[in-house]
ROLOBA-163477 format. One record per atom (N, C-alpha, C, O, CB): x, y, z. Coordinates in steps of 0.1 Angstrom, whole numbers, padded with zeros to 4 digits, always signed. Atoms other than C-alpha are relative to their C-alpha. Glycine has a CB too. Example, Ala and Ser with C-alpha at 12.3 -4.5 7.8 and 13.67 -1.06 7.14 Angstrom:
2
+0009-0012+0000 +0123-0045+0078 +0009+0012+0000 +0019+0012+0007 -0010+0000+0012 -0009-0011+0000 +0137-0011+0071 -0008+0011+0008 -0003+0022+0009 +0004+0005-0014 
! end
This chain:
236
+0011+0001+0008 -1461-0094-0720 -0006+0013-0004 -0010+0021+0006 -0011-0010+0006 +0004-0013+0004 -1472-0064-0740 -0015+0000-0003 -0020+0006-0013 +0007+0004-0013 +0015+0000+0000 -1510-0070-0735 -0004-0004+0014 +0004-0009+0022 -0005-0010-0011 +0005+0004-0014 -1532-0076-0704 +0000-0015+0001 -0001-0023-0009 -0014+0005+0002 +0002+0014-0004 -1533-0110-0687 -0015-0002-0001 -0023+0005+0005 +0006-0003+0014 +0014+0002+0003 -1566-0125-0698 -0004-0013+0008 +0001-0024+0006 -0002-0002-0015 +0006+0011-0007 -1587-0147-0675 -0014-0002-0006 -0023+0007-0005 -0001+0002+0015 +0014+0003+0005 -1617-0163-0693 -0008-0006+0012 -0006-0017+0017 +0001-0011-0012 +0008+0003-0012 -1643-0164-0665 -0014-0002-0005 -0021+0007-0009 +0001+0012+0010 +0013+0003+0005 -1675-0182-0673 -0007-0010+0009 -0001-0018+0016 +0002-0006-0014 +0009+0011-0006 -1704-0203-0659 -0002-0010-0012 -0006-0006-0023 -0013+0005+0006 +0002+0010+0011 -1707-0236-0679 -0009-0011+0005 -0011-0012+0017 +0013-0006-0004 +0007+0012-0003 -1729-0266-0680 +0009-0012+0001 +0021-0010-0001 -0011-0003-0011 -0009+0012-0001 -1716-0301-0674 +0007-0003-0013 +0018-0008-0013 -0008-0012+0005 -0005+0003+0013 -1712-0305-0711 +0007+0012-0007 +0009+0012-0019 -0011-0005-0009 -0008-0011+0005 -1692-0273-0715 -0006+0011-0008 +0001+0017-0016 +0011-0006-0008 +0007-0011+0007 -1718-0249-0728 -0001+0012+0009 -0001+0011+0021 -0014-0005-0005 +0000-0012-0008 -1719-0213-0718 -0012+0010-0003 -0014+0019+0004 +0013+0008-0003 +0012-0008+0003 -1751-0199-0734 -0011-0010-0002 -0009-0021-0006 +0002+0009-0012 +0011+0008+0002 -1786-0212-0735 -0010+0000+0012 -0007+0007+0022 +0004-0014-0002 +0010+0000-0010 -1817-0218-0714 +0004-0007+0013 -0002-0004+0024 -0013-0007-0005 -0005+0006-0012 -1798-0239-0689 +0004+0010+0011 +0003+0007+0023 +0012-0010-0003 -0005-0010-0010 -1785-0207-0673 -0012+0005+0009 -0009+0011+0019 +0006+0011-0007 +0012-0005-0008 -1821-0199-0661 -0007-0011+0008 -0017-0009+0013 -0009+0006-0010 +0005+0011-0008 -1827-0233-0645 +0002+0003+0015 +0013+0008+0018 +0005-0014-0004 -0003-0002-0014 -1831-0232-0607 +0013-0006+0004 +0020-0001+0013 -0012-0005+0008 -0013+0007-0004 -1802-0257-0605 +0012+0008-0003 +0023+0004+0001 +0000-0014-0007 -0011-0008+0004 -1780-0231-0621 +0002+0013+0009 +0012+0020+0007 +0000+0004-0014 +0000-0012-0007 -1788-0203-0597 +0012+0002+0009 +0018+0013+0010 -0013+0002+0009 -0011-0002-0009 -1761-0210-0571 +0013+0001-0008 +0022+0009-0004 +0001-0012+0009 -0012-0002+0008 -1735-0214-0598 +0002+0014-0005 +0013+0019-0006 +0000-0010-0012 +0000-0014+0004 -1744-0180-0611 +0004+0010+0011 +0012+0019+0009 -0014+0005-0005 -0004-0008-0011 -1740-0165-0576 +0015-0002+0003 +0022+0008+0006 -0008-0005+0013 -0014+0002-0002 -1706-0181-0573 +0008+0008-0011 +0019+0014-0008 +0004-0015-0001 -0007-0007+0011 -1696-0167-0607 +0001+0015+0003 +0012+0021+0001 -0008-0002-0013 -0001-0015-0003 -1705-0131-0596 +0009+0003+0011 +0016+0013+0012 -0015+0005+0002 -0009-0002-0011 -1687-0135-0564 +0015-0001-0004 +0023+0008+0000 -0002-0011+0011 -0014+0001+0005 -1655-0147-0581 +0003+0012-0010 +0015+0017-0010 +0001-0013-0008 -0003-0012+0008 -1659-0118-0606 +0005+0011+0008 +0014+0019+0003 -0013+0004-0007 -0005-0011-0009 -1654-0094-0577 +0014-0004+0006 +0023+0004+0007 -0010+0002+0011 -0012+0004-0007 -1627-0115-0560 +0013-0001-0009 +0024+0000-0004 -0002-0014+0006 -0011+0002+0009 -1605-0119-0591 +0008+0014-0001 +0020+0014-0006 -0004-0004-0014 -0007-0013-0001 -1596-0081-0588 +0007+0004-0013 +0018+0008-0013 +0010+0000+0011 -0005-0004+0013 -1591-0075-0625 -0002+0015-0002 -0009+0022+0006 -0007-0008-0012 +0002-0014+0003 -1589-0041-0641 -0013+0003-0008 -0017+0014-0010 +0012+0005-0008 +0012-0002+0007 -1621-0047-0660 -0004-0013-0007 +0002-0024-0004 +0001+0010-0011 +0005+0012+0006 -1641-0072-0681 -0002+0003-0015 -0005+0015-0019 -0012-0005+0007 +0003-0001+0015 -1645-0078-0719 -0012-0008-0004 -0013-0020+0000 +0013-0004-0008 +0011+0007+0006 -1677-0088-0736 -0002+0005-0015 +0002+0016-0018 -0013+0002+0008 +0003-0004+0013 -1688-0088-0772 -0014+0007+0000 -0020+0009+0010 -0001-0013-0009 +0012-0008+0002 -1718-0068-0786 -0012-0008+0005 -0020-0002+0012 -0002+0004-0014 +0012+0008-0003 -1744-0096-0781 -0001-0001+0015 -0012+0001+0021 +0000-0014-0006 +0000+0002-0015 -1734-0102-0744 -0003+0014+0006 -0011+0014+0015 +0013-0005+0005 +0002-0014-0005 -1733-0064-0737 -0015+0004-0002 -0021+0010+0007 +0009+0010-0006 +0014-0004+0003 -1767-0059-0753 -0010-0008+0008 -0019-0002+0014 -0003-0003-0015 +0010+0007-0008 -1784-0087-0735 +0001+0003+0015 -0008+0001+0022 +0002-0015-0002 -0003-0003-0015 -1768-0078-0701 -0003+0014+0004 -0007+0016+0015 +0014-0004+0003 +0000-0014-0005 -1768-0040-0701 -0008+0010-0009 -0015+0018-0003 +0014+0004+0000 +0006-0010+0008 -1782-0021-0731 -0014-0003-0004 -0022+0006-0007 +0008+0003-0012 +0014+0003+0003 -1814-0040-0738 -0004+0002-0014 -0016+0003-0017 -0009+0006+0009 +0003-0003+0014 -1812-0033-0775 -0003+0014-0004 -0006+0017-0016 -0012-0008-0004 +0002-0015+0003 -1816+0005-0772 +0011+0005-0009 +0023+0001-0008 -0001+0008+0013 -0010-0006+0009 -1798+0025-0800 -0003+0014-0002 -0015+0018-0004 +0000-0008-0013 +0003-0014+0002 -1794+0062-0804 -0004+0004-0014 -0002-0004-0023 +0012+0008+0004 +0003-0006+0013 -1808+0083-0832 +0013+0007-0005 +0016+0018-0001 -0012+0010+0000 -0013-0005+0004 -1775+0089-0851 -0002+0013-0008 +0008+0021-0009 +0007-0010-0008 +0002-0012+0007 -1791+0117-0871 +0001+0012+0009 +0003+0024+0004 -0014+0000-0007 -0001-0011-0009 -1789+0138-0840 +0015+0003+0004 +0017+0012+0012 -0007-0003+0013 -0014-0001-0004 -1751+0135-0838 +0009+0004-0012 +0007-0002-0023 +0005-0013+0006 -0009-0005+0011 -1724+0153-0858 +0011-0011-0002 +0017-0016+0007 +0006+0013+0004 -0011+0010+0003 -1700+0129-0876 +0014+0005+0005 +0017+0017+0004 +0000-0003-0015 -0014-0003-0003 -1664+0128-0864 +0008-0006-0011 +0010-0018-0012 +0004-0006+0014 -0007+0005+0012 -1643+0126-0895 +0015-0003+0004 +0021+0004+0011 +0000+0011-0011 -0014+0004-0002 -1610+0108-0895 +0006-0002-0014 +0000-0007-0023 +0001-0013+0009 -0008+0003+0012 -1583+0105-0922 -0001-0016-0001 +0002-0022+0009 +0014+0005+0001 +0001+0015+0002 -1588+0069-0936 +0013-0007+0004 +0012-0019+0008 -0004-0003-0014 -0013+0006-0003 -1551+0063-0930 +0004+0003+0014 +0015-0002+0019 +0010+0005-0010 -0004-0004-0013 -1551+0077-0895 -0012+0001+0009 -0017+0012+0012 +0009+0013+0000 +0011+0000-0009 -1580+0067-0873 +0005+0003+0015 +0013-0004+0020 -0008-0013+0000 -0005-0004-0013 -1575+0085-0840 -0009-0005+0012 -0022-0003+0011 +0000+0015+0001 +0008+0005-0012 -1586+0068-0807 -0004+0013+0008 +0002+0023+0008 +0009-0009+0009 +0006-0010-0009 -1607+0089-0783 +0001-0004+0014 -0005-0013+0018 -0015+0004-0004 -0003+0003-0014 -1595+0089-0747 -0004+0012+0009 +0001+0023+0006 +0015-0004+0002 +0004-0011-0009 -1611+0110-0719 +0011+0002+0010 +0019-0007+0013 -0013-0003+0007 -0010-0004-0009 -1589+0128-0694 +0000-0008+0013 +0011-0011+0018 +0000+0015+0003 +0001+0006-0014 -1602+0112-0662 -0002-0015-0001 -0010-0020+0007 -0011+0007+0008 +0002+0015+0002 -1599+0076-0674 +0007-0007+0012 +0019-0007+0013 +0006-0004-0013 -0005+0008-0011 -1595+0054-0643 -0011-0009+0005 -0023-0008+0002 +0006+0009+0011 +0009+0008-0007 -1611+0027-0623 -0002-0014-0007 +0007-0019-0013 -0014+0006+0000 +0003+0013+0005 -1628-0006-0634 -0007+0002-0014 -0016+0011-0015 -0010-0008+0010 +0004-0003+0013 -1635-0009-0671 -0009-0011-0006 -0008-0023-0003 +0012+0001-0009 +0009+0009+0008 -1663-0025-0692 +0004+0002-0014 +0000+0012-0021 -0016+0004+0003 -0005-0001+0013 -1647-0032-0725 -0009-0007-0010 -0010-0019-0009 +0015-0006-0001 +0009+0006+0010 -1671-0037-0754 +0006-0002-0013 +0010+0008-0019 -0013+0009-0001 -0004+0002+0013 -1659-0053-0785 -0012+0001-0010 -0020-0009-0011 +0007-0015-0002 +0012-0003+0007 -1684-0037-0808 +0004+0004-0014 +0004+0016-0017 -0008+0012+0007 -0007-0002+0013 -1671-0041-0843 -0005+0012-0009 +0002+0020-0013 -0001-0012-0008 +0005-0010+0009 -1695-0019-0862 -0008+0011+0007 -0016+0019+0001 -0010-0006-0010 +0007-0011-0008 -1708+0004-0834 -0015-0002+0001 -0022+0007-0004 +0003+0013-0006 +0014+0003-0001 -1742-0012-0826 -0006+0001+0014 -0017-0002+0016 -0002-0013-0006 +0005+0000-0014 -1744-0007-0789 -0005+0014+0004 +0001+0024+0000 +0011-0004+0010 +0005-0013-0005 -1765+0021-0774 +0001+0001+0015 -0005-0006+0022 -0015+0001-0004 -0002-0002-0014 -1754+0034-0741 -0007+0013+0005 -0007+0023-0003 +0015+0001+0004 +0006-0012-0005 -1773+0059-0719 +0008+0007+0010 +0004+0017+0016 -0014-0004+0006 -0010-0005-0009 -1743+0066-0697 +0013-0004-0004 +0015-0014-0012 -0003-0004+0015 -0013+0005+0003 -1706+0064-0700 +0005-0010+0010 +0017-0014+0010 +0010+0012+0000 -0003+0011-0010 -1706+0039-0671 -0011-0010+0000 -0023-0007-0003 +0002+0006+0014 +0010+0011-0001 -1724+0006-0666 -0010+0003+0011 -0006+0006+0022 +0007-0014+0002 +0011-0002-0010 -1757+0011-0649 -0007-0014+0002 -0017-0016-0004 -0010+0011-0004 +0005+0013-0002 -1763-0024-0636 -0013+0001+0008 -0014+0006+0019 +0010-0009+0008 +0013-0001-0007 -1800-0028-0627 +0000-0006+0014 -0008-0003+0022 -0011-0006-0008 -0001+0007-0013 -1791-0051-0598 +0010+0007+0009 +0012+0003+0021 +0003-0014-0002 -0011-0007-0008 -1763-0027-0586 +0011-0009+0004 +0017-0007+0015 -0007+0005+0013 -0011+0010-0003 -1738-0056-0587 +0013+0007+0001 +0017+0014-0008 +0000-0011-0010 -0013-0006-0003 -1705-0045-0572 +0010-0003-0011 +0020+0004-0012 +0005-0003+0013 -0010+0004+0010 -1687-0064-0600 -0001+0007-0013 +0007+0006-0022 -0001-0015-0002 +0002-0006+0013 -1702-0043-0628 -0005+0014+0002 -0001+0023-0006 -0011-0008-0007 +0006-0014+0000 -1721-0012-0616 +0011+0011+0001 +0020+0010+0010 -0009+0000+0013 -0009-0011+0000 -1702+0020-0623 +0012-0002-0008 +0021+0007-0008 +0004+0003+0014 -0011+0002+0008 -1677+0004-0646 +0001+0010-0012 -0009+0012-0019 +0001-0015-0005 -0002-0010+0011 -1662+0029-0672 -0001-0008-0013 +0007-0017-0015 +0013+0007+0002 +0001+0007+0013 -1673+0018-0707 +0011+0005-0009 +0014+0017-0010 -0014+0003-0006 -0009-0003+0011 -1647+0016-0734 -0004-0008-0012 -0006-0020-0011 +0015-0004+0004 +0004+0006+0012 -1657+0008-0770 +0012-0004-0008 +0021+0005-0011 -0010+0009-0008 -0010+0005+0009 -1634-0013-0792 -0007-0001-0014 -0016-0009-0015 +0007-0013+0004 +0007-0001+0013 -1643-0006-0829 +0009-0004-0012 +0021-0003-0010 -0006+0014-0002 -0007+0000+0012 -1633-0014-0864 -0001+0013-0007 -0008+0022-0003 -0006-0012-0010 -0001-0013+0006 -1624+0014-0887 -0012+0004-0009 -0013+0016-0013 +0013+0001-0008 +0011-0004+0009 -1655+0012-0909 -0013+0003+0007 -0024+0003+0002 -0003-0012-0009 +0011-0004-0008 -1678+0023-0881 -0006+0013-0006 +0001+0022-0011 +0004+0002+0015 +0007-0013+0004 -1704+0051-0889 +0006+0011+0008 +0006+0011+0021 -0016-0002+0003 -0007-0011-0007 -1687+0084-0881 -0010+0007+0009 -0006+0014+0018 +0006+0010-0010 +0010-0006-0009 -1720+0096-0865 +0000-0007+0013 -0003-0001+0023 -0014+0000-0007 -0001+0008-0012 -1716+0068-0840 +0011+0005+0009 +0010+0006+0021 +0001-0015-0003 -0012-0006-0008 -1682+0083-0830 -0005+0013+0006 -0001+0016+0018 +0012+0002-0010 +0005-0012-0006 -1699+0116-0825 -0009-0002+0012 -0009+0005+0022 -0008+0008-0010 +0008+0004-0011 -1725+0099-0803 +0009-0004+0012 +0006+0001+0023 -0009-0011-0004 -0008+0004-0011 -1698+0083-0782 +0007+0011+0007 +0008+0012+0019 +0011-0011-0005 -0007-0011-0006 -1678+0115-0778 -0010+0009+0008 -0006+0015+0018 +0006+0008-0011 +0010-0008-0008 -1710+0133-0767 -0004-0006+0013 -0008+0001+0022 -0013+0002-0009 +0003+0007-0013 -1715+0107-0740 +0013-0001+0008 +0012-0006+0020 -0005-0014-0003 -0013+0002-0008 -1678+0108-0729 +0004-0014+0001 +0010-0018+0011 -0002+0006+0014 -0004+0014+0000 -1673+0072-0739 +0013-0002-0008 +0012+0001-0020 -0011-0009-0005 -0012+0002+0008 -1637+0064-0749 -0002-0011-0010 -0009-0020-0008 +0012-0003+0010 +0000+0010+0010 -1631+0044-0780 +0014-0002-0006 +0021+0008-0007 -0011+0002-0012 -0012+0003+0007 -1602+0027-0797 -0003-0008-0012 -0012-0016-0013 +0010-0008+0010 +0001+0007+0012 -1598+0014-0832 +0010-0012+0000 +0021-0011+0005 +0003+0009-0012 -0008+0012+0001 -1585-0022-0839 -0004-0008-0011 -0012-0017-0010 +0000-0008+0014 +0004+0007+0012 -1588-0034-0874 -0008+0008-0010 -0015+0017-0006 -0007-0013+0004 +0008-0007+0011 -1604-0023-0907 -0014-0004+0000 -0023+0005+0001 +0007-0002-0013 +0014+0004+0001 -1635-0044-0909 -0004-0010+0011 -0016-0011+0014 -0002-0007-0014 +0002+0009-0012 -1631-0070-0881 +0010+0005+0010 +0020+0011+0007 +0001-0015-0004 -0009-0005-0011 -1615-0064-0847 +0012-0009+0000 +0011-0022+0001 -0008-0001+0013 -0013+0007-0002 -1579-0074-0845 +0002-0001+0015 +0006+0009+0022 +0012+0008-0007 +0000+0002-0015 -1578-0089-0810 +0014+0004+0006 +0014+0010+0016 -0002-0015+0003 -0013-0003-0005 -1540-0086-0806 +0002+0015+0000 +0008+0020+0010 +0011-0007-0009 -0002-0015+0000 -1540-0049-0816 -0009+0006+0011 -0004+0015+0018 -0004+0006-0014 +0009-0006-0010 -1570-0042-0793 +0006-0002+0014 +0006+0007+0022 -0014-0007+0000 -0006+0003-0013 -1552-0059-0764 +0013+0009+0002 +0015+0013+0014 +0003-0015+0002 -0012-0009-0001 -1520-0039-0771 -0004+0014+0004 +0002+0019+0013 +0008+0000-0014 +0004-0013-0004 -1539-0007-0769 -0006+0001+0014 -0004+0010+0021 -0011+0005-0010 +0006+0000-0013 -1558-0017-0738 +0011+0000+0011 +0009+0005+0022 -0009-0012+0002 -0011+0001-0009 -1525-0024-0721 +0008+0014+0000 +0010+0019+0011 +0010-0011-0004 -0009-0011+0001 -1505+0006-0734 -0006+0014+0000 +0000+0024+0002 +0008-0002-0012 +0007-0013+0000 -1531+0033-0738 -0009+0001+0013 -0009+0011+0020 -0008+0002-0012 +0009+0000-0012 -1557+0024-0711 +0007-0003+0013 +0003+0002+0023 -0012-0009-0003 -0007+0004-0012 -1533+0008-0687 -0006-0013+0007 -0004-0014+0019 +0000+0011+0010 +0005+0012-0006 -1551-0025-0682 +0010-0011+0001 +0017-0015-0009 -0012-0005-0008 -0010+0011-0002 -1529-0053-0667 -0007-0013+0000 -0001-0023-0004 +0008+0003+0012 +0007+0013-0001 -1555-0080-0661 -0015+0003-0004 -0021+0013+0002 +0001-0006+0014 +0014-0002+0004 -1589-0083-0678 -0007-0014+0000 -0001-0024-0003 -0001+0006-0014 +0008+0012+0000 -1617-0109-0674 -0007+0000-0014 -0014+0009-0018 -0011+0001+0011 +0007+0002+0012 -1629-0123-0707 -0014-0007+0003 -0014-0019+0007 +0008-0008-0010 +0013+0005-0004 -1667-0128-0702 -0010+0000-0012 -0022+0002-0010 -0005+0008+0012 +0008+0000+0012 -1679-0129-0737 -0007-0013-0003 -0006-0022+0005 +0008+0005-0012 +0006+0013+0005 -1698-0156-0756 +0009-0008-0007 +0021-0005-0007 -0013+0003-0008 -0009+0010+0007 -1685-0184-0777 +0008+0006-0011 +0020+0003-0012 -0009-0011-0006 -0008-0006+0012 -1675-0163-0807 +0011+0009+0006 +0023+0008+0001 -0010+0009-0008 -0010-0009-0005 -1656-0137-0786 +0011-0009+0007 +0023-0007+0005 -0006+0009+0011 -0010+0008-0006 -1639-0164-0765 +0008-0008-0010 +0020-0009-0008 -0007-0010+0009 -0007+0007+0010 -1630-0183-0796 +0011+0008-0007 +0022+0004-0010 -0009-0006-0010 -0009-0009+0007 -1614-0153-0812 +0013+0003+0009 +0024+0004+0003 -0007+0014-0003 -0011-0001-0009 -1592-0148-0781 +0009-0012+0000 +0021-0012+0000 -0005+0004+0014 -0007+0012-0001 -1583-0184-0779 +0009-0003-0012 +0020-0008-0011 -0010-0012+0002 -0008+0003+0013 -1572-0187-0816 +0013+0008-0001 +0022+0004-0008 -0009+0003-0011 -0012-0007+0001 -1546-0160-0811 +0009-0002+0013 +0018+0006+0016 -0003+0015-0002 -0008+0003-0012 -1533-0175-0778 -0001+0010+0011 +0008+0012+0019 +0014-0001-0004 +0001-0011-0010 -1547-0147-0757 -0009-0004+0012 -0015+0005+0018 -0006+0012-0007 +0007+0005-0012 -1564-0168-0730 +0011-0006+0009 +0016-0017+0006 -0012-0010-0003 -0011+0005-0008 -1539-0172-0702 -0005-0009+0012 +0002-0017+0017 +0007+0012+0006 +0005+0007-0012 -1562-0186-0675 -0015-0002-0002 -0022+0006-0009 +0003+0008+0013 +0014+0003+0000 -1596-0203-0672 -0006+0000+0014 +0000-0006+0022 -0003-0013-0008 +0007+0000-0013 -1619-0196-0643 -0015-0004-0003 -0023+0003-0008 +0000+0014+0007 +0013+0006+0004 -1650-0219-0647 -0008-0004+0012 -0003-0010+0022 +0003-0012-0009 +0009+0005-0010 -1680-0225-0625 -0009-0009-0007 -0017-0005-0016 -0008+0012+0007 +0007+0010+0008 -1696-0257-0637 -0013-0004+0008 -0012-0009+0019 +0008-0013-0002 +0013+0003-0006 -1733-0260-0628 -0004-0015-0002 +0000-0020-0013 -0011+0010-0005 +0005+0014+0002 -1749-0295-0623 -0011-0001-0009 -0022-0007-0006 -0003-0006+0014 +0010+0000+0010 -1769-0291-0654 +0006-0004-0014 +0017+0000-0017 -0007+0014-0001 -0004+0003+0014 -1767-0305-0690 -0008+0010-0009 -0020+0012-0007 -0003-0015-0004 +0006-0011+0008 -1774-0278-0716 -0009-0007-0012 -0007-0018-0015 +0010+0009-0006 +0008+0005+0011 -1799-0281-0745 +0008+0001-0013 +0019+0005-0013 -0012+0009-0001 -0007+0002+0012 -1790-0287-0781 +0004+0013-0007 +0013+0014-0015 -0009-0008-0010 -0003-0013+0006 -1790-0250-0791 +0010+0008+0008 +0013+0020+0004 -0013+0008-0001 -0010-0007-0008 -1765-0240-0764 +0013+0001-0007 +0016-0008-0015 +0001-0006+0014 -0013-0002+0006 -1731-0227-0774 +0012-0004+0009 +0010-0004+0021 +0002+0014-0005 -0011+0004-0008 -1697-0240-0763 +0009+0011+0005 +0006+0023+0002 +0009-0009-0009 -0009-0009-0006 -1670-0223-0743 +0007+0008-0011 +0009+0020-0010 +0009-0006+0010 -0007-0006+0011 -1650-0216-0775 -0006-0004-0013 -0007-0016-0016 +0015-0004+0001 +0004+0003+0014 -1663-0213-0810 +0011+0000-0009 +0019+0010-0009 -0011+0010-0004 -0010+0000+0010 -1640-0224-0837 +0014+0001+0006 +0022+0009+0002 -0001+0010-0011 -0013-0001-0007 -1611-0230-0813 +0011-0008-0007 +0009-0016-0015 -0002-0005+0014 -0012+0007+0004 -1576-0242-0819 +0004-0009+0012 +0001-0006+0023 +0012+0009-0004 -0005+0008-0011 -1559-0269-0799 +0010+0008+0009 +0019+0014+0004 +0008-0013-0006 -0008-0007-0009 -1543-0255-0768 +0001-0008+0013 -0009-0015+0016 -0005+0015+0003 -0002+0008-0012 -1529-0270-0736 +0000+0009+0013 +0006+0019+0014 +0013-0007-0001 +0001-0007-0013 -1538-0259-0701 +0002-0011+0011 +0001-0023+0009 -0015+0006+0002 -0002+0009-0011 -1530-0274-0667 -0009+0005+0012 -0010+0016+0014 +0015+0000+0004 +0009-0003-0011 -1554-0276-0638 +0008+0005+0013 +0018-0001+0016 -0009-0012+0004 -0006-0005-0012 -1545-0256-0607 -0009+0001+0012 -0005+0002+0024 +0006+0014-0002 +0010+0000-0012 -1577-0257-0586 -0012-0007-0005 -0017-0006-0016 -0003+0014+0004 +0013+0007+0002 -1608-0279-0584 -0007-0001+0013 -0002-0008+0022 +0002-0014-0007 +0007+0000-0013 -1633-0273-0556 -0015-0003-0003 -0021+0001-0013 +0002+0013+0007 +0015+0003+0000 -1669-0285-0549 -0007+0010+0009 -0004+0009+0021 -0003-0015+0003 +0008-0010-0008 -1692-0257-0537 -0014-0004-0001 -0021+0001-0010 +0003+0014-0004 +0014+0004+0000 -1725-0273-0529 -0005-0006-0013 -0016-0003-0018 -0009+0012+0004 +0003+0007+0012 -1725-0294-0560 +0004+0007-0013 +0002+0002-0024 -0015-0002-0001 -0005-0007+0012 -1710-0268-0583 +0015+0000+0000 +0022+0002+0011 -0005+0015+0001 -0015+0001+0001 -1674-0273-0595 +0006+0014-0003 +0002+0020-0013 +0004-0010-0010 -0007-0012+0003 -1651-0243-0593 +0014-0004-0005 +0022-0010+0003 +0001+0009+0013 -0012+0005+0006 -1622-0250-0617 +0009+0012-0005 +0004+0023-0009 -0004-0009-0012 -0009-0010+0004 -1591-0230-0625 +0011-0007-0008 +0017-0017-0003 +0006+0008+0011 -0011+0006+0009 -1566-0238-0654 +0009+0012-0004 +0004+0023-0005 -0006-0007-0012 -0009-0010+0006 -1536-0219-0666 +0007-0006-0013 +0010-0018-0013 +0011+0004+0010 -0006+0004+0013 -1521-0221-0701 +0014-0005+0003 +0022+0001+0010 +0000+0011-0010 -0013+0005-0001 -1490-0242-0703 +0010+0008-0008 +0022+0006-0008 +0001-0015-0005 
! end
């Protein structure tokens, strides 16, 4: 397989939702703890999230003043990826189509110091129409970036590069519904790792996969941890 093995790792409600106010209910607290524990135990090379998830979890909406950064010009027919020399360790892969995330470090600075995230090397996955000043900002921060697609991110190309340039063999997909759906539609979800909290979500919550295609998985594990179901499926 010429891409990383992808495990979609999520906390869900009983009705299969992954975002919404249900996540902040007291009844969901233990499911969240189990999710973070499994995040560490799965021993992947890194995790993937979309812009919205990265912003809500790590950057808090901060954005740099791009007028302070020199544009990095690329030939329109040859966009060059930027890879730092000492690239190694656990990766935080941000699918950030138009370059809207503001980082204050080239590594994740988790406010809780969680061992599953803190210190992860940030990698930006971008489309080719990104502001060239944003590229200058990333390079000034020592944040690697790869291009995958002209206006929208080509998931298959991004995964090919993450495997063959970065060296990722296994990645956790921990994005929201849109990101998960994009991976599922191209057959790039190999395994599901789900922690089901004993909560029904509200009407505005989003499903595990947005705009998904029919796909078949087989169950390989189902455990009850103090009322929370820990489920594992693999693609047939």
